[in-house]
N, C-alpha and C positions, 0 to 999 in steps of 0.2 A: 240230405244232402243226398242227391240220384250216385250212386255209384257206377263205372261201367258197363256198359253191355259189351261192345266190341271195344278191343284194341290189338291196334294193328302196330308191326315193331318190324321195321327196315326192310317193309314190303316191295322185289322186286317179282316181274316177271319178263322172260323174254322167250320171243319165237326166235327160233330158225330159217332162214332162208334158204330158197333152195331143198337139196334130196335129204331127206331126213331119217328114212328104214337105212339098211346096211343092202335090201335085196334078195336076200335072202332069209328066209325063217330062224336060219340055222343061228346065223350072224347075228341077228337082231336076241336069240336068247343069250350066246355069249355077252354080248354088249351090255343087257340087262342086269346080267352072270358077276359080271366082270365091274360095273358097275353102281349098282344099286344094290346090291347082297355082298361084294366084297371090299367095296366102295375104292376101287381101283380107277386107274387111269383111263378113259375110251381106248380099246386097245386099234379102234377103227379109224382115226384119225386121221386125218391126211395132217400131211408132213406142212409145219407151218402153224397150222391149227390150235388154238388150247382148251384145256379142260376147264381151264380157272375163271368160275364162273361168275365175280366177284367183277374182272376186267372189262368194263362197257364199251361199248363202241367196234366190237370187233366185227371184222369186214363181213360175216356169214351169221350174224345175229340182229335182231333190233331189238332191244329194251322201251317193251310197251308200259311198264312201271319203271322206275328205282327210287328205292329206299322211301319209301310214302312209310312216317308214322301220326298217328292219331290217336283219340280215345271219343267213342261217343256213350254219352249217360242212355241211365235209361229214361223213355219219353221223350228222349228228342226228338225233333223233324229238321234232316239234313239236307241241304241240296246240295247236289256236287255237279258242280256245273266247268266247262272248261271248252274250247271250240271241237271242233271233230280231230280225231285221231289224240286226244291230251291223256286218252288213259281210260275214259269215263265207265264205260261196256266192260273192260278186261278188270276193274276194282271191282264191281257188282258182282262179275263172274267169278271172282275170286273167294269174295264175302259168303256169295252162296256154296261156294266148293264144288264149283263147276268144272274148274277146270283149279288147279294148283299151283301154287308162287315157286319159281325160281328160288332166290330166298328169302328169307324173313318166316314170322309165322302170325298169324290170325289167331285173337282167340275169341270167343263169342260163346256167351251164358244165355242159353235160350234158344229157341226152336226160330227156325227162319222161312218165311214165305216168299219164293217170288215168283216176279213179273217181269221178265227180261226182252224176250222176244216173244211173236204170236208164236204159239202152240209150244211152249216151253212146257213142260212136263206132262204132257197133254196125246193119250193114244188117240190116231184116227181115226181104228174101230171101232173104238167103244163110244158109246151115248155119253151126251152132256151130264146124263144123272151117273154112271157109271165112271165118268173122269172125277165125278166130285170126290166122289168115295175113294177113287184110286189115291188125289192130291190130299187127303184126310191122311189114308194109310202109310203116304209116303211123311210125313210131318209126325207121324207115331200116333196121332188121333183115333181111338174107338169108335164102333160102328154107329156104338146109342148119339158118344158126342156126335157126327158129323149128322144122323139124322135128325138130331133136335135145332140142327144149327142149317138143315137142307131145305127149308121153307124160307129161311131169309136170302139164303145165296140166289133162289131162284127167279126171286117177288126183284132183289135189287139187279141181276144180269138182263131181267126183260126177254129172255129166250124162254120161256117157261111152254113156248109152244110147241118150241123143238129139241123141249129136254130129252127125248127116247132117241132123237136122230144119233147117228155117226156123225161125230168132231168135225168129220173131214168136208162134211158137205155143208160148214159153218161155212158163211163168208166171213174177211178178217176180221171185222167188226163184229161178228156175235161174235168169235172167238172170242177178241179182248175180252167185251164185259163179262162173258162166265167164265175167263181165268180171272179178271179181278175180283169179283165177286165170291170165288173160291179163296182165294189168294186175301183178301180182306176180311171174311166171315172165318174162317175158321182160325181158332185160337193161339197162335204162332207171336211169339214175343217180337218177332224185328219184321218186320214187312217191307220188301225194295223192288221196289219199281224205277225201271231202265222208261225211256220216251216212248215205248209202243202204245201208251193212251192216244198218239198224235193220230192213229188207224180209227180211235171212236170219231164222231159227232161230237156236235160242242157240249150239247145240253149231257150226255155220258160225262163228257171231260169233266165237268162242271161239278158232276153227281160227285165222280171221282175225288175229288179235291175236295169236296167234300165230307168223304168220309173218310179217308187221309189226316184229316184235320178233328175226325173225330176221336178217330185210332190213337190220334200221338196227344192231344191233351185231355179227354175226359175217360179214355182206356188204359193209357198211361204207357201203350208197347211204343216202340222205339219206330220211323220211317225215314228210311235209306230212298230218295228221289232225284235221280237225273233228268232234266230236259235244260233245253234250250228256252223255254218262254220263265225271262225273268218275274213277268208279272205272277207267276204261278207258283213260283219259289218265293218270293218276297209272302203273299199270302198265307205259303204251306209253313213256310219251315223257319225254325228260329235261330240254325247256323248252317251254315254254310264249310263247302268246301270246293275251293279252284285247283283246281290238274290242270299242270301247263307244261309239254311234253315229255308228260308222265313224272311228272315233279311235285311236289305238294304245293303248289305257290304261295297258298295263304289258307288259313283256319279262323272261324271267328264267327262276327254275328253274322244270319243272313245277307241282311242290309250291305252290312261293310263289306260279303264278298263278292256280291253282283257291282259294286263299284269298283272292286280291284278288278273281278271280270273284265267291264267293258270298258275301264282307263288303259286298262295292259292291249286292248283289243285296238283301240285308237291311237293314233302315234302323229300328231298333227306336223311335224320335222320332220318326217320321210314320205312326205305325201309321192314324191317322184319313185322310189323304191318302194310303194306299199304291192305286196305279191296279192293281195285278196280283190284284184279288180278285174274286171271284163270288161268289153267290148275288142272294135276293130283298133284303138288306140290313135286312131290320125288327128284327132286332138286330148291331153288329156290335162287334168290339173294334178301340180306339181306342189305345190306349197299353198298355204290357207293365216292368214291371222285373223284374229275375232279380236276383236275392239270396242268399247265407250264410244261417248264424244269425240273423239281423238285417238291416235295411236298408242298414246302415253297413259291412257284411262281403260279401267277393264269397267266387263260388261255388269251393269246395275240394272236392279230393278225398276220402271217405269222409266228408264233416262235411252237414249239410243243407242242402236248397237250396228255394227259393222259388220259385216262376214265379206271378206277380200280374198276372191282368189285368182289362185297365177297362174294363167293356162301356158301347156306347150304346144306351141300353133308350126309345126312346121312347114306345113303345106301352104300357110297363108291364109287360111276359110277368112273370111270377113264373118261380120257379129249375127245375119241377118240369116246365116244359115245355121245357127247353132241353139238350141235349146238348151236351159243348166237349169234340173228343177231340185231344190234343198228340200231336203225333209229334216224336219227336228224334234227328235224325242228324248224323253225322258230316260233316270237308270236304269228302268224298266220293260226299258222296248215299248210307251207307249206316246203315238205321234199326236205329238200337240201342234206344230206349226207347218205349213206347207209353202215354201214360196218359188216361183219361177218368172224368169223372162221371157216365158211364152204368155203371161199375160199382159204385154207391152208390145204397143204397136215396134216395129222388125227396127234395131236401127242396123244404118249399115257403118260398121266402123271394120276399114282393112286389117289386115292380120290381126285381128282384136286378140291381146295377150294377158289381160287382168280382167275380171269384173269383181263388182261392189255389189251386194246388195244392202239395202238402206233401210232400218225400222227408224221409226220418229221415236218412238216410246213403247220399248218392250216391256208386255205382258203377264212373260215368264216370272215365276216366281222364282226367289233365288233357289241354287243347289246347281247338278251338275247335268248337265246334256249334251245330245251325241249328231252328227250329221252326217245324212247319208248324202250322196249327190250323184244326178242321176245325168251325164251328156249325154248328147246328140246332135249327129253332123245329119243333116237333109233325111229328119227321119229316122237313123239308124243308130244305137246304141254304139256312143265310142268310147265313153269312158264308168264304170256302174262305181263308186265305193264306196261300203254298207257300214256305217256308222265309224268312220273310220277319222271323225273330227270331234274332237274333244272340249268341250268351255266349259267354266263356271260362271253362272252370274251369280253376283254380291247383294244385298243386300241395300239399301243404296236411298229409295223412294219414302223411305221416314227420314229422312231428313228435313226434306222438299215437304211434304206433304203430312207428319206429325203422325203418320199410320203405316202400320204394313199389315202382311194376313201371314198368319203362322203356314211353316210350310205345307204341316201334317194335313192341314184345310182343302187349300187348295196350290193346284201348280200356278193355277192363273192369276195372275193381280189384275183386277177391276179399280180405276178411280171415278167410286161412287160415292152420293152422299145421299142421306135420309132429311125424308121434309118428318116433321110432327105436330098434329093438330090436336086441337081440341073443340070439342064439337058444341 
């Protein structure tokens, strides 16, 4: 059984809004002496402020992380997912010791190689080759060890022609290529990668994901990976952590973590107040119902599907001016269906307040799916909701045809037949 290589206990990180220093060096030194050395209260706190960091929600303090607890075993590949501002990057910076926690502690066994943002750990005036040696030295490696890995690093990065050029002249893509190659090949026990890989091209991203998979599965090293690409997290990681508003919302298997994150992001009951929308707002989607053959039947494989959308239309715009696109993705964010009233002849219904999309025979296999809506009025975007509607498809066609297709084999269900011949 693998032993924990990272243990996080009651970890919190706070940032102060507004003025941080005391404006004079002497007062800053006195504040440091009183609070850090003597352990006393801050002598420069304003009236009404508190020095108790365990009290969260103070007006001049923002808590990026609150009371995070988890353990990561050696050889685990862990995907850290959550919305923007959930605290993902802050957590990686704390684990990488780029910044220190406000409360709690982190226990790490082994060396950490981090790739948090473009340029992390590189000196712009040094060449690519010199930065490889610099990063290795920071990790505690000897020159002979770095030299032994040098050829692999340069070959993987694909920047051999510019390896003796100062990295300040590199493009962002070249920077990331070399930085990832260094982090992945130098012998650290833990590799931490933020979504900086998004800077690279598709081919290099695929190459990096393959390398991280080898690091975790073949070499037994630990990988922490932050990404908004759920397919990448699914393919690479065996475990997942979902952060929400700075707190650990879920921890478990990677596929369960992805489902929890996406399901939590979609809320079919509150579309009228959904905050993650954009557009003019002249027409809005305020409610959605997803059902099968009728409103009392759940969606089933091979059976009819109805997507009923209620519109808020105070200007009484008619249907001929409205275009509504529906994009249906699986729980990894992969697109499977696209529907639009744009494909049909324009119907004129005054003051339209409801649209129902009908599918006679649903070809999606059982599982969870998300609908993104994109509504236009006279070619101007009025209301856009990304992955805001969640629904589940039940296994229903087996009872009609005697056949079903395993979910792990295909997301699409096709009603097909096979003929046999004997020459």
